[in-house]
C-alpha positions as CSV (number, residue, x, y, z in Angstrom):
1,M,-20.0,-24.0,-19.0
2,N,-21.3,-20.6,-19.8
3,A,-22.8,-20.0,-16.3
4,L,-19.5,-21.2,-14.7
5,T,-17.6,-18.8,-16.7
6,V,-20.0,-15.9,-15.8
7,V,-19.5,-17.0,-12.1
8,G,-15.7,-17.2,-12.3
9,S,-15.4,-13.8,-13.9
10,A,-17.7,-12.3,-11.2
11,L,-15.6,-13.5,-8.2
12,P,-12.6,-11.3,-9.0
13,R,-14.9,-8.5,-9.7
14,A,-16.5,-8.9,-6.3
15,G,-13.2,-9.1,-4.6
16,R,-12.2,-5.8,-6.4
17,M,-15.5,-4.1,-5.2
18,R,-14.7,-5.2,-1.6
19,R,-11.2,-3.9,-1.8
20,N,-12.1,-0.6,-3.4
21,P,-14.3,0.9,-0.7
22,I,-11.6,0.0,1.8
23,W,-9.0,1.6,-0.1
24,R,-11.3,4.7,-0.8
25,T,-11.4,5.1,3.0
26,V,-7.6,5.0,3.3
27,R,-7.5,7.8,0.5
28,L,-10.1,9.7,2.4
29,H,-8.0,9.8,5.4
30,A,-4.9,10.6,3.5
31,V,-6.4,13.9,1.7
32,N,-4.3,15.7,4.1
33,P,-1.3,13.4,4.7
34,A,0.7,15.9,6.8
35,V,-1.9,15.1,9.7
36,F,-0.7,11.4,9.7
37,F,2.8,11.5,8.3
38,G,3.9,15.1,8.8
39,M,3.0,16.5,12.3
40,P,4.3,13.4,14.1
41,W,7.7,14.0,12.8
42,V,7.5,17.8,13.4
43,I,6.8,16.9,17.1
44,A,9.7,14.5,17.2
45,G,12.0,16.8,15.4
46,S,11.2,19.6,18.0
47,A,11.9,17.3,20.8
48,W,15.1,16.2,19.1
49,V,16.2,19.8,18.9
50,V,15.4,20.4,22.6
51,S,17.3,17.3,23.4
52,M,20.3,18.7,21.5
53,V,20.2,22.0,23.2
54,V,19.9,20.3,26.6
55,G,22.9,17.9,25.6
56,L,25.1,20.9,24.7
57,I,24.3,22.7,28.0
58,I,25.1,19.7,30.0
59,R,28.2,18.9,28.1
60,S,29.4,22.5,28.5
61,V,28.8,22.4,32.3
62,A,29.9,18.8,33.2
63,G,32.1,18.0,30.1
64,G,30.8,14.5,29.9
65,I,31.4,12.5,26.8
66,D,28.1,10.5,27.0
67,I,25.2,11.7,28.8
68,E,23.8,8.5,30.0
69,G,21.1,10.0,32.1
70,M,19.1,11.1,29.0
71,R,18.5,7.5,28.3
72,Y,15.5,8.0,30.7
73,S,14.1,10.9,28.8
74,W,10.6,10.3,27.2
75,A,11.3,12.6,24.4
76,V,11.2,9.6,21.8
77,L,7.4,9.1,22.8
78,S,6.6,12.8,22.3
79,P,4.3,12.0,19.2
80,Q,2.2,9.4,21.0
81,W,0.0,12.1,22.7
82,Y,-0.6,13.9,19.3
83,L,-1.5,10.5,17.7
84,V,-4.4,9.9,20.3
85,V,-5.8,13.0,18.8
86,V,-5.3,11.8,15.4
87,G,-7.2,8.7,16.2
88,V,-10.2,10.9,17.3
89,Q,-10.1,13.2,14.5
90,A,-9.7,10.3,11.9
91,V,-13.1,9.0,12.9
92,G,-14.8,12.1,14.1
93,L,-14.2,14.2,10.7
94,T,-14.6,11.5,8.1
95,F,-17.3,9.1,9.2
96,S,-20.4,11.1,8.0
97,F,-18.7,11.9,4.8
98,A,-17.7,8.3,4.1
99,L,-21.2,7.1,4.7
100,G,-22.3,9.9,2.4
101,I,-20.3,8.7,-0.6
102,G,-21.5,5.0,-0.1
103,S,-19.1,3.3,2.2
104,T,-20.6,0.8,4.5
105,R,-19.6,1.0,8.3
106,R,-17.7,-2.2,7.9
107,D,-15.7,-1.0,4.8
108,Y,-15.1,2.4,6.6
109,W,-13.7,0.8,9.7
110,M,-11.6,-1.7,7.9
111,G,-10.2,1.3,5.8
112,T,-9.5,3.2,8.9
113,L,-7.6,0.4,10.5
114,V,-5.5,-0.1,7.4
115,M,-4.6,3.5,7.5
116,F,-3.6,3.2,11.2
117,V,-1.5,0.1,10.2
118,L,0.3,2.1,7.6
119,V,0.9,5.0,10.1
120,S,2.2,2.7,12.6
121,A,4.5,0.8,10.3
122,E,6.0,4.0,8.9
123,M,6.5,5.4,12.4
124,A,8.0,2.2,13.6
125,A,10.4,1.9,10.8
126,L,11.8,5.2,10.9
127,T,12.0,5.4,14.7
128,A,13.9,1.9,14.7
129,A,16.3,3.4,12.0
130,L,16.9,6.5,13.9
131,V,17.8,4.6,17.0
132,Q,20.5,2.8,14.9
133,V,21.8,6.1,13.4
134,E,22.0,7.6,16.8
135,K,23.9,4.7,18.2
136,A,26.2,4.7,15.2
137,T,27.0,8.3,15.7
138,G,27.6,8.1,19.3
139,G,24.5,10.2,20.2
140,W,24.9,12.7,17.2
141,W,28.6,13.0,18.0
142,L,27.5,14.7,21.3
143,G,26.6,11.7,23.5
144,V,23.2,12.8,23.4
145,H,20.1,10.4,23.8
146,M,17.0,11.1,22.1
147,F,15.8,7.9,20.2
148,D,18.3,5.6,21.9
149,A,16.4,5.9,25.3
150,L,14.1,3.9,27.5
151,W,13.8,0.4,25.9
152,Y,15.1,1.5,22.6
153,G,18.5,0.2,21.3
154,Q,18.7,-2.6,23.6
155,N,17.6,-5.6,21.3
156,G,18.0,-4.6,17.8
157,W,16.1,-2.9,15.0
158,L,13.5,-5.6,14.7
159,T,12.4,-5.3,18.3
160,D,12.3,-1.5,18.2
161,F,10.2,-1.8,15.1
162,Y,7.8,-4.2,16.7
163,T,7.4,-2.3,20.1
164,T,6.9,1.0,18.4
165,F,4.4,-0.4,15.9
166,A,2.3,-1.9,18.8
167,L,2.4,1.3,20.8
168,Q,1.5,3.5,17.6
169,L,-1.5,1.1,16.9
170,L,-2.6,1.2,20.4
171,V,-2.8,5.1,20.8
172,L,-4.5,5.4,17.4
173,S,-7.0,2.6,18.3
174,I,-7.9,4.0,21.7
175,G,-8.6,7.5,20.0
176,A,-10.7,5.9,17.3
177,G,-12.5,3.6,19.7
178,A,-13.3,6.5,22.3
179,T,-14.7,8.5,19.3
180,T,-17.1,5.7,18.3
181,V,-18.4,5.7,22.0
182,Y,-19.0,9.5,21.6
183,M,-20.7,9.1,18.2
184,R,-23.0,6.4,19.5
185,W,-23.9,7.6,23.1
186,R,-22.5,11.1,23.1
187,I,-21.4,12.7,26.5
188,P,-23.3,10.0,28.7
189,G,-21.4,7.3,26.9
190,M,-18.0,9.1,27.4
191,V,-18.7,9.6,31.1
192,V,-19.6,5.9,31.4
193,L,-16.4,4.9,29.5
194,A,-14.2,7.0,31.5
195,F,-15.6,6.0,34.9
196,G,-15.7,2.4,33.8
197,A,-12.2,2.4,32.7
198,T,-11.1,4.1,35.9
199,A,-13.0,1.7,38.1
200,A,-11.6,-1.3,36.2
201,L,-8.0,0.0,36.9
202,V,-8.8,0.7,40.6
203,V,-10.4,-2.8,41.1
204,A,-7.6,-4.5,39.4
205,G,-4.9,-2.7,41.6
206,T,-6.9,-3.3,44.7
207,V,-7.2,-7.0,44.0
208,V,-3.5,-7.3,43.2
209,T,-2.7,-5.4,46.4
210,L,-5.0,-7.5,48.7
211,V,-3.5,-10.8,47.4
212,Q,0.1,-9.1,47.6
213,G,0.7,-10.0,43.9
214,W,2.7,-7.0,42.8
215,A,6.0,-8.9,43.1
216,E,4.5,-11.8,41.1
217,L,3.0,-9.5,38.5
218,F,6.4,-7.7,38.0
219,G,8.3,-10.7,37.9
220,W,6.0,-12.2,35.3
221,L,6.2,-9.0,33.1
222,A,10.1,-9.3,33.5
223,A,9.9,-13.0,32.5
224,I,7.9,-12.4,29.2
225,G,10.3,-9.5,28.2
226,I,10.0,-6.4,26.2
227,V,8.5,-8.2,23.3
228,G,5.9,-10.0,25.4
229,Q,5.0,-6.9,27.1
230,F,4.3,-5.1,23.8
231,T,2.4,-7.9,22.5
232,L,-0.1,-7.4,25.4
233,L,-0.2,-3.8,24.2
234,L,-0.9,-5.0,20.7
235,G,-3.7,-7.2,22.0
236,L,-5.2,-4.4,23.7
237,A,-5.1,-2.4,20.5
238,L,-6.9,-5.1,18.6
239,A,-9.4,-5.2,21.3
240,C,-10.1,-1.5,21.2
241,A,-10.3,-1.9,17.4
242,F,-12.8,-4.7,17.7
243,G,-14.8,-2.9,20.2
244,G,-14.9,0.3,18.1
245,Y,-16.3,-1.8,15.2
246,L,-19.0,-3.1,17.4
247,V,-20.0,0.4,18.5
248,I,-19.6,2.2,15.1
249,R,-22.2,-0.3,13.7
250,R,-24.8,1.7,15.6
251,A,-23.3,5.0,15.6
252,T,-25.3,8.0,14.3
253,P,-23.3,10.2,12.0
254,R,-23.7,14.0,12.2
């Protein structure tokens, strides 16, 4: 009975020991929260200001009530390019330090992915909410489209949340995964990765062209809908995350 008691008490302790290193990595990434939670919204806010100015200019010239053409603006996606860099820096600037304070590669990578999920969820929730605010106010009372653009605002809050979450997680995972390749093989690895990815896209496009399958491909994408399309992107994000884990197991910190 005493042995069973000791083993039983050790199991929760082991679970806590496993969670703590992962959460320690999350806290390590969050030392400067502005990088993950501040700058993306500074960029989005700047794009919003530009959109408002452009909208005011168009309204003063054309006098339109709703500037429908702005629905094709990509301003809502402006933070994505920055988040790729965040994915790169998240690994490049913390990996060596994390190992130095006792984190394993597995715990470090899991903690990094947890941070990415938190950032993606926060961005997705606020973006989806701002889409609804923009729709409710008729484009900020000016008929201007910033968040209610592209595919946003068409299928409700939950769809906007899911598609944004998948996109955020993809760009962060691409940045982090590419960094693991650099840390493992340096410049030669990045050259191989870039040429390999380009070659794969070219070969895929060539095959589809030769079999005259573009119509079928676009038809299939239309059939699975926006949720299905972003589920493919979410799957690609998970593939990048898994590939990054396989590489970082052999990466050399500097």
